[in-house]
C-alpha positions as CSV (number, residue, x, y, z in Angstrom):
1,M,0.0,0.0,0.0
2,M,1.5,3.3,-1.0
3,T,1.6,6.4,1.2
4,E,0.4,9.9,0.2
5,T,1.8,12.6,2.5
6,L,-0.3,15.7,2.9
7,D,1.2,19.2,3.5
8,S,-1.8,20.4,5.6
9,P,-5.1,19.0,6.9
10,P,-7.8,18.8,4.2
11,T,-10.5,21.4,4.4
12,L,-13.7,19.7,5.4
13,G,-16.1,22.3,3.9
14,A,-14.6,21.8,0.5
15,L,-14.7,18.0,0.9
16,Y,-18.4,18.0,1.7
17,G,-19.0,20.1,-1.4
18,R,-16.9,17.6,-3.4
19,A,-18.9,14.7,-1.8
20,L,-22.2,16.1,-3.1
21,L,-20.7,16.5,-6.6
22,T,-19.0,13.1,-6.8
23,A,-21.4,10.9,-4.8
24,R,-22.0,7.6,-6.3
25,S,-22.2,3.9,-5.4
26,G,-20.4,1.2,-7.3
27,G,-17.1,-0.6,-7.6
28,T,-15.6,-3.3,-5.6
29,T,-12.2,-2.0,-4.7
30,L,-10.9,0.6,-2.2
31,P,-8.1,3.1,-2.8
32,D,-4.8,1.3,-2.3
33,R,-3.0,4.0,-0.3
34,T,-2.6,5.5,3.1
35,L,-3.0,9.2,3.7
36,E,-0.5,10.7,6.1
37,L,-0.3,14.1,7.8
38,V,3.0,14.8,9.5
39,N,3.5,17.5,12.1
40,A,-0.2,17.7,12.8
41,T,-0.9,20.4,15.4
42,V,-3.6,20.7,18.0
43,D,-5.2,24.0,18.7
44,P,-5.6,24.3,22.5
45,D,-8.7,26.4,22.1
46,A,-10.3,23.8,19.8
47,V,-9.7,21.2,22.5
48,V,-11.4,23.4,25.1
49,D,-14.4,23.9,22.8
50,Y,-14.6,20.1,22.1
51,A,-14.3,19.3,25.9
52,H,-17.2,21.7,26.7
53,V,-19.5,20.2,24.0
54,C,-18.7,16.6,25.0
55,G,-18.5,17.0,28.8
56,F,-14.8,16.4,29.4
57,R,-12.7,18.2,31.9
58,V,-10.2,20.7,30.4
59,G,-6.5,19.8,30.9
60,G,-3.2,19.3,29.2
61,E,-4.1,15.9,27.7
62,L,-6.4,15.2,24.8
63,P,-9.7,13.5,25.6
64,I,-9.5,9.9,24.3
65,T,-11.9,10.6,21.5
66,Y,-10.2,13.9,20.4
67,P,-7.7,12.3,18.0
68,H,-10.7,11.3,15.9
69,M,-10.9,15.1,15.1
70,L,-7.4,14.9,13.6
71,A,-8.2,11.8,11.6
72,F,-11.6,12.6,10.3
73,P,-10.5,15.1,7.6
74,L,-8.2,12.5,6.2
75,Q,-11.1,10.0,6.3
76,M,-13.2,12.4,4.4
77,R,-10.5,13.0,1.8
78,L,-10.3,9.3,1.2
79,M,-14.1,8.8,1.1
80,T,-14.6,11.6,-1.4
81,D,-11.9,10.3,-3.7
82,R,-13.1,9.2,-7.2
83,E,-11.7,5.7,-6.5
84,F,-13.8,5.3,-3.4
85,P,-16.7,2.9,-4.2
86,L,-19.3,4.3,-1.6
87,P,-21.0,7.7,-1.5
88,A,-20.1,9.9,1.5
89,P,-23.4,11.8,1.8
90,G,-25.7,10.1,4.2
91,M,-23.0,7.7,5.4
92,V,-23.8,6.3,8.9
93,H,-21.3,5.4,11.6
94,L,-22.1,1.9,12.8
95,R,-19.1,1.1,15.1
96,N,-16.0,2.7,16.5
97,V,-13.1,0.9,18.3
98,I,-10.4,3.1,19.9
99,T,-7.2,1.8,21.5
100,Q,-5.2,4.3,23.4
101,H,-1.8,3.2,24.9
102,R,-1.4,6.5,26.7
103,P,-3.0,9.9,26.7
104,L,-1.6,12.4,24.1
105,A,-0.5,15.8,25.3
106,V,-1.9,18.9,23.7
107,G,1.5,20.1,22.5
108,E,3.0,16.9,21.1
109,P,3.9,16.8,17.4
110,L,1.8,14.1,15.9
111,V,1.6,12.0,12.7
112,V,-1.9,11.0,11.5
113,R,-2.4,8.1,9.1
114,V,-5.7,6.8,7.6
115,H,-6.5,4.0,5.2
116,A,-9.6,2.1,4.2
117,E,-10.2,-1.7,4.3
118,R,-12.8,-4.4,4.6
119,L,-15.4,-3.2,2.1
120,A,-18.2,-5.7,2.8
121,A,-21.9,-6.4,2.2
122,H,-24.4,-5.4,4.9
123,P,-28.0,-6.7,5.0
124,K,-29.3,-3.3,4.1
125,G,-26.4,-2.0,1.9
126,A,-22.6,-2.0,2.3
127,Q,-20.1,-1.0,4.9
128,V,-16.4,-0.1,5.1
129,D,-13.8,0.3,7.7
130,L,-11.6,3.5,8.0
131,V,-8.5,2.7,10.1
132,S,-6.7,5.6,11.7
133,T,-3.5,5.9,13.8
134,V,-2.1,8.9,15.6
135,G,1.5,8.7,16.8
136,L,4.8,10.5,17.2
137,P,7.4,11.2,14.5
138,D,9.5,8.3,15.7
139,D,6.6,6.1,14.5
140,E,5.3,5.2,17.9
141,A,1.6,4.5,17.4
142,V,-0.1,5.8,20.5
143,W,-3.7,5.9,19.4
144,H,-5.6,3.6,17.0
145,S,-9.1,3.7,15.7
146,R,-11.3,1.6,13.5
147,S,-14.5,3.3,12.3
148,T,-17.1,1.2,10.4
149,Y,-19.4,3.2,8.1
150,F,-22.6,2.1,6.4
151,V,-24.4,3.2,3.2
152,R,-28.0,2.2,2.8
153,G,-28.7,0.6,-0.6
154,A,-25.1,0.3,-1.7
155,S,-23.7,-3.0,-2.8
156,A,-20.5,-4.9,-2.0
157,E,-19.2,-8.4,-2.0
158,E,-19.5,-10.7,1.0
159,P,-16.5,-10.2,3.4
160,T,-13.7,-12.7,3.3
161,D,-13.1,-12.4,7.0
162,E,-15.5,-11.8,9.9
163,A,-15.5,-8.7,12.1
164,P,-14.7,-9.2,15.8
165,P,-17.8,-9.8,17.9
166,E,-19.6,-6.7,18.9
167,P,-19.5,-5.5,22.5
168,A,-22.1,-7.0,24.8
169,P,-22.2,-4.9,27.9
170,R,-24.0,-6.1,31.0
171,V,-25.7,-3.3,32.9
172,G,-28.5,-3.2,35.4
173,D,-32.1,-2.1,34.9
174,R,-31.7,1.3,36.6
175,P,-30.1,4.3,34.8
176,H,-27.3,6.1,36.6
177,A,-27.9,9.4,34.7
178,V,-30.6,11.0,32.6
179,W,-29.4,13.5,30.0
180,T,-31.5,16.1,28.2
181,V,-30.0,16.1,24.7
182,P,-30.6,19.6,23.2
183,G,-31.8,20.1,19.7
184,D,-28.7,22.0,18.7
185,I,-26.2,19.4,19.8
186,G,-25.7,18.3,16.2
187,R,-24.8,21.8,15.1
188,R,-22.6,22.3,18.1
189,Y,-20.7,19.1,17.6
190,A,-20.4,19.8,13.9
191,A,-18.9,23.2,14.8
192,V,-16.1,21.6,16.9
193,S,-15.6,18.5,14.7
194,G,-16.2,19.7,11.2
195,D,-18.6,16.7,10.7
196,V,-21.4,18.6,9.0
197,N,-23.1,15.5,7.6
198,P,-26.7,16.7,6.9
199,I,-28.3,13.9,8.9
200,H,-27.0,15.7,12.0
201,V,-27.8,19.3,11.2
202,N,-30.9,19.3,9.0
203,G,-34.2,17.5,9.7
204,L,-35.4,17.4,6.1
205,A,-32.0,16.1,4.8
206,A,-31.9,13.5,7.6
207,K,-35.3,12.1,6.5
208,A,-34.2,12.1,2.9
209,F,-31.4,9.8,3.9
210,G,-33.7,7.5,5.8
211,M,-33.3,8.9,9.3
212,P,-36.3,9.6,11.6
213,G,-35.2,13.2,11.9
214,T,-32.1,15.0,12.9
215,I,-29.8,12.7,14.9
216,A,-26.9,13.1,17.2
217,H,-23.4,12.2,16.0
218,G,-22.4,8.7,17.2
219,M,-18.9,10.0,18.2
220,W,-20.6,12.7,20.3
221,S,-22.6,10.0,22.1
222,K,-19.4,7.9,22.6
223,A,-17.5,10.9,23.9
224,R,-20.3,12.0,26.2
225,V,-20.4,8.5,27.8
226,L,-16.6,8.4,28.2
227,S,-16.6,11.8,29.8
228,A,-19.1,10.4,32.4
229,L,-16.5,7.7,33.1
230,A,-13.5,10.0,33.3
231,G,-11.2,9.2,36.1
232,R,-12.6,5.7,36.6
233,T,-10.7,3.9,33.7
234,D,-7.1,3.1,33.1
235,E,-5.1,5.3,30.7
236,A,-4.2,2.4,28.3
237,V,-7.6,1.1,27.2
238,T,-9.7,-0.2,24.3
239,V,-13.1,1.4,24.0
240,D,-15.5,-0.5,21.7
241,A,-18.8,1.3,20.8
242,V,-21.6,0.1,18.6
243,F,-24.2,2.8,17.5
244,R,-27.2,0.6,17.7
245,S,-30.0,3.1,16.7
246,P,-30.2,6.8,16.0
247,L,-30.4,9.2,18.9
248,R,-33.0,11.7,17.8
249,I,-32.6,15.3,18.9
250,P,-33.9,16.9,21.0
251,S,-34.6,14.0,23.4
252,K,-33.8,12.4,26.7
253,A,-31.1,9.7,27.0
254,F,-30.6,7.3,29.8
255,L,-27.1,6.2,30.8
256,Y,-26.6,2.7,32.3
257,T,-23.1,1.8,33.6
258,A,-21.6,-1.2,35.4
259,A,-18.0,-1.8,36.7
260,T,-16.5,-5.1,35.6
261,T,-13.4,-7.0,36.9
262,D,-11.2,-5.2,34.3
263,G,-13.1,-2.2,33.1
264,W,-16.6,-0.7,32.5
265,D,-19.7,-1.5,30.5
266,A,-22.2,1.1,29.5
267,A,-25.4,1.6,27.5
268,L,-27.2,4.7,26.3
269,R,-30.9,4.1,25.9
270,S,-34.2,5.9,25.1
271,K,-37.0,6.2,27.6
272,S,-38.6,3.1,26.1
273,G,-35.4,1.1,26.7
274,K,-34.2,1.1,23.1
275,D,-30.4,0.9,22.8
276,H,-28.7,3.9,21.1
277,L,-25.1,3.0,22.1
278,L,-23.5,-0.1,23.6
279,L,-19.9,0.4,24.9
280,T,-17.2,-1.5,26.7
281,V,-13.9,-0.3,28.2
282,R,-11.2,-2.9,28.6
283,P,-7.4,-2.8,29.1
284,A,-5.4,-2.1,25.9
285,S,-3.9,-5.2,24.4
């Protein structure tokens, strides 16, 4: 797999415009290259804004989900490439697995790499994995993420290998917190992340893409749950999250948590008990 080194982070606004112009579904192969951004910088003010939107405490270390902000523009650059077989507009995040070996400091020089793999059939369309790493110039991979995205109605061949089993958290029947999720959380998270996918910011567009209405970003839900567990987990962890059903906004969300022998289990549910997010925190391997 070849590596393409970028001089600067891709501009997300331009990429979303490109996505609307080049959107199509077809093909059976993924771009055979890794996108690399060296000397990636983190704006301390941007980290503060992100922490406030997601509920993290502000400090000198990046929240565990923040490196996704650095990788996402590279993901979008790859997904809007003419060689990419799935359309980016309306793409839905199904699962995200993050492994952090230690927290990253705000001022560290970072190298971000992204590639795509495992284009596979889904019962209602097709899915693909975007694999991201964030490390140091000496090639130490400190943070790793695998994001699985789904496109309704698209087609792909059956996978040649099976994905790891999804997390199966065990939590009690009483919530530990009830959150009022505001109607503007999609716009607020889009402002700090650059993820302006219309399903999160526009109700009519969301319905056009098969959603019940405007929905919260999956990565906001994951970050919000992890912020509630801050200080209770090890620094070297793997956090596996499945976005089971859309979290409509505005709404109320009910957080269920349970400590395990080696980590935490959590679920974010609706008032009726429908699972929005299932999450496990375990030691990094």
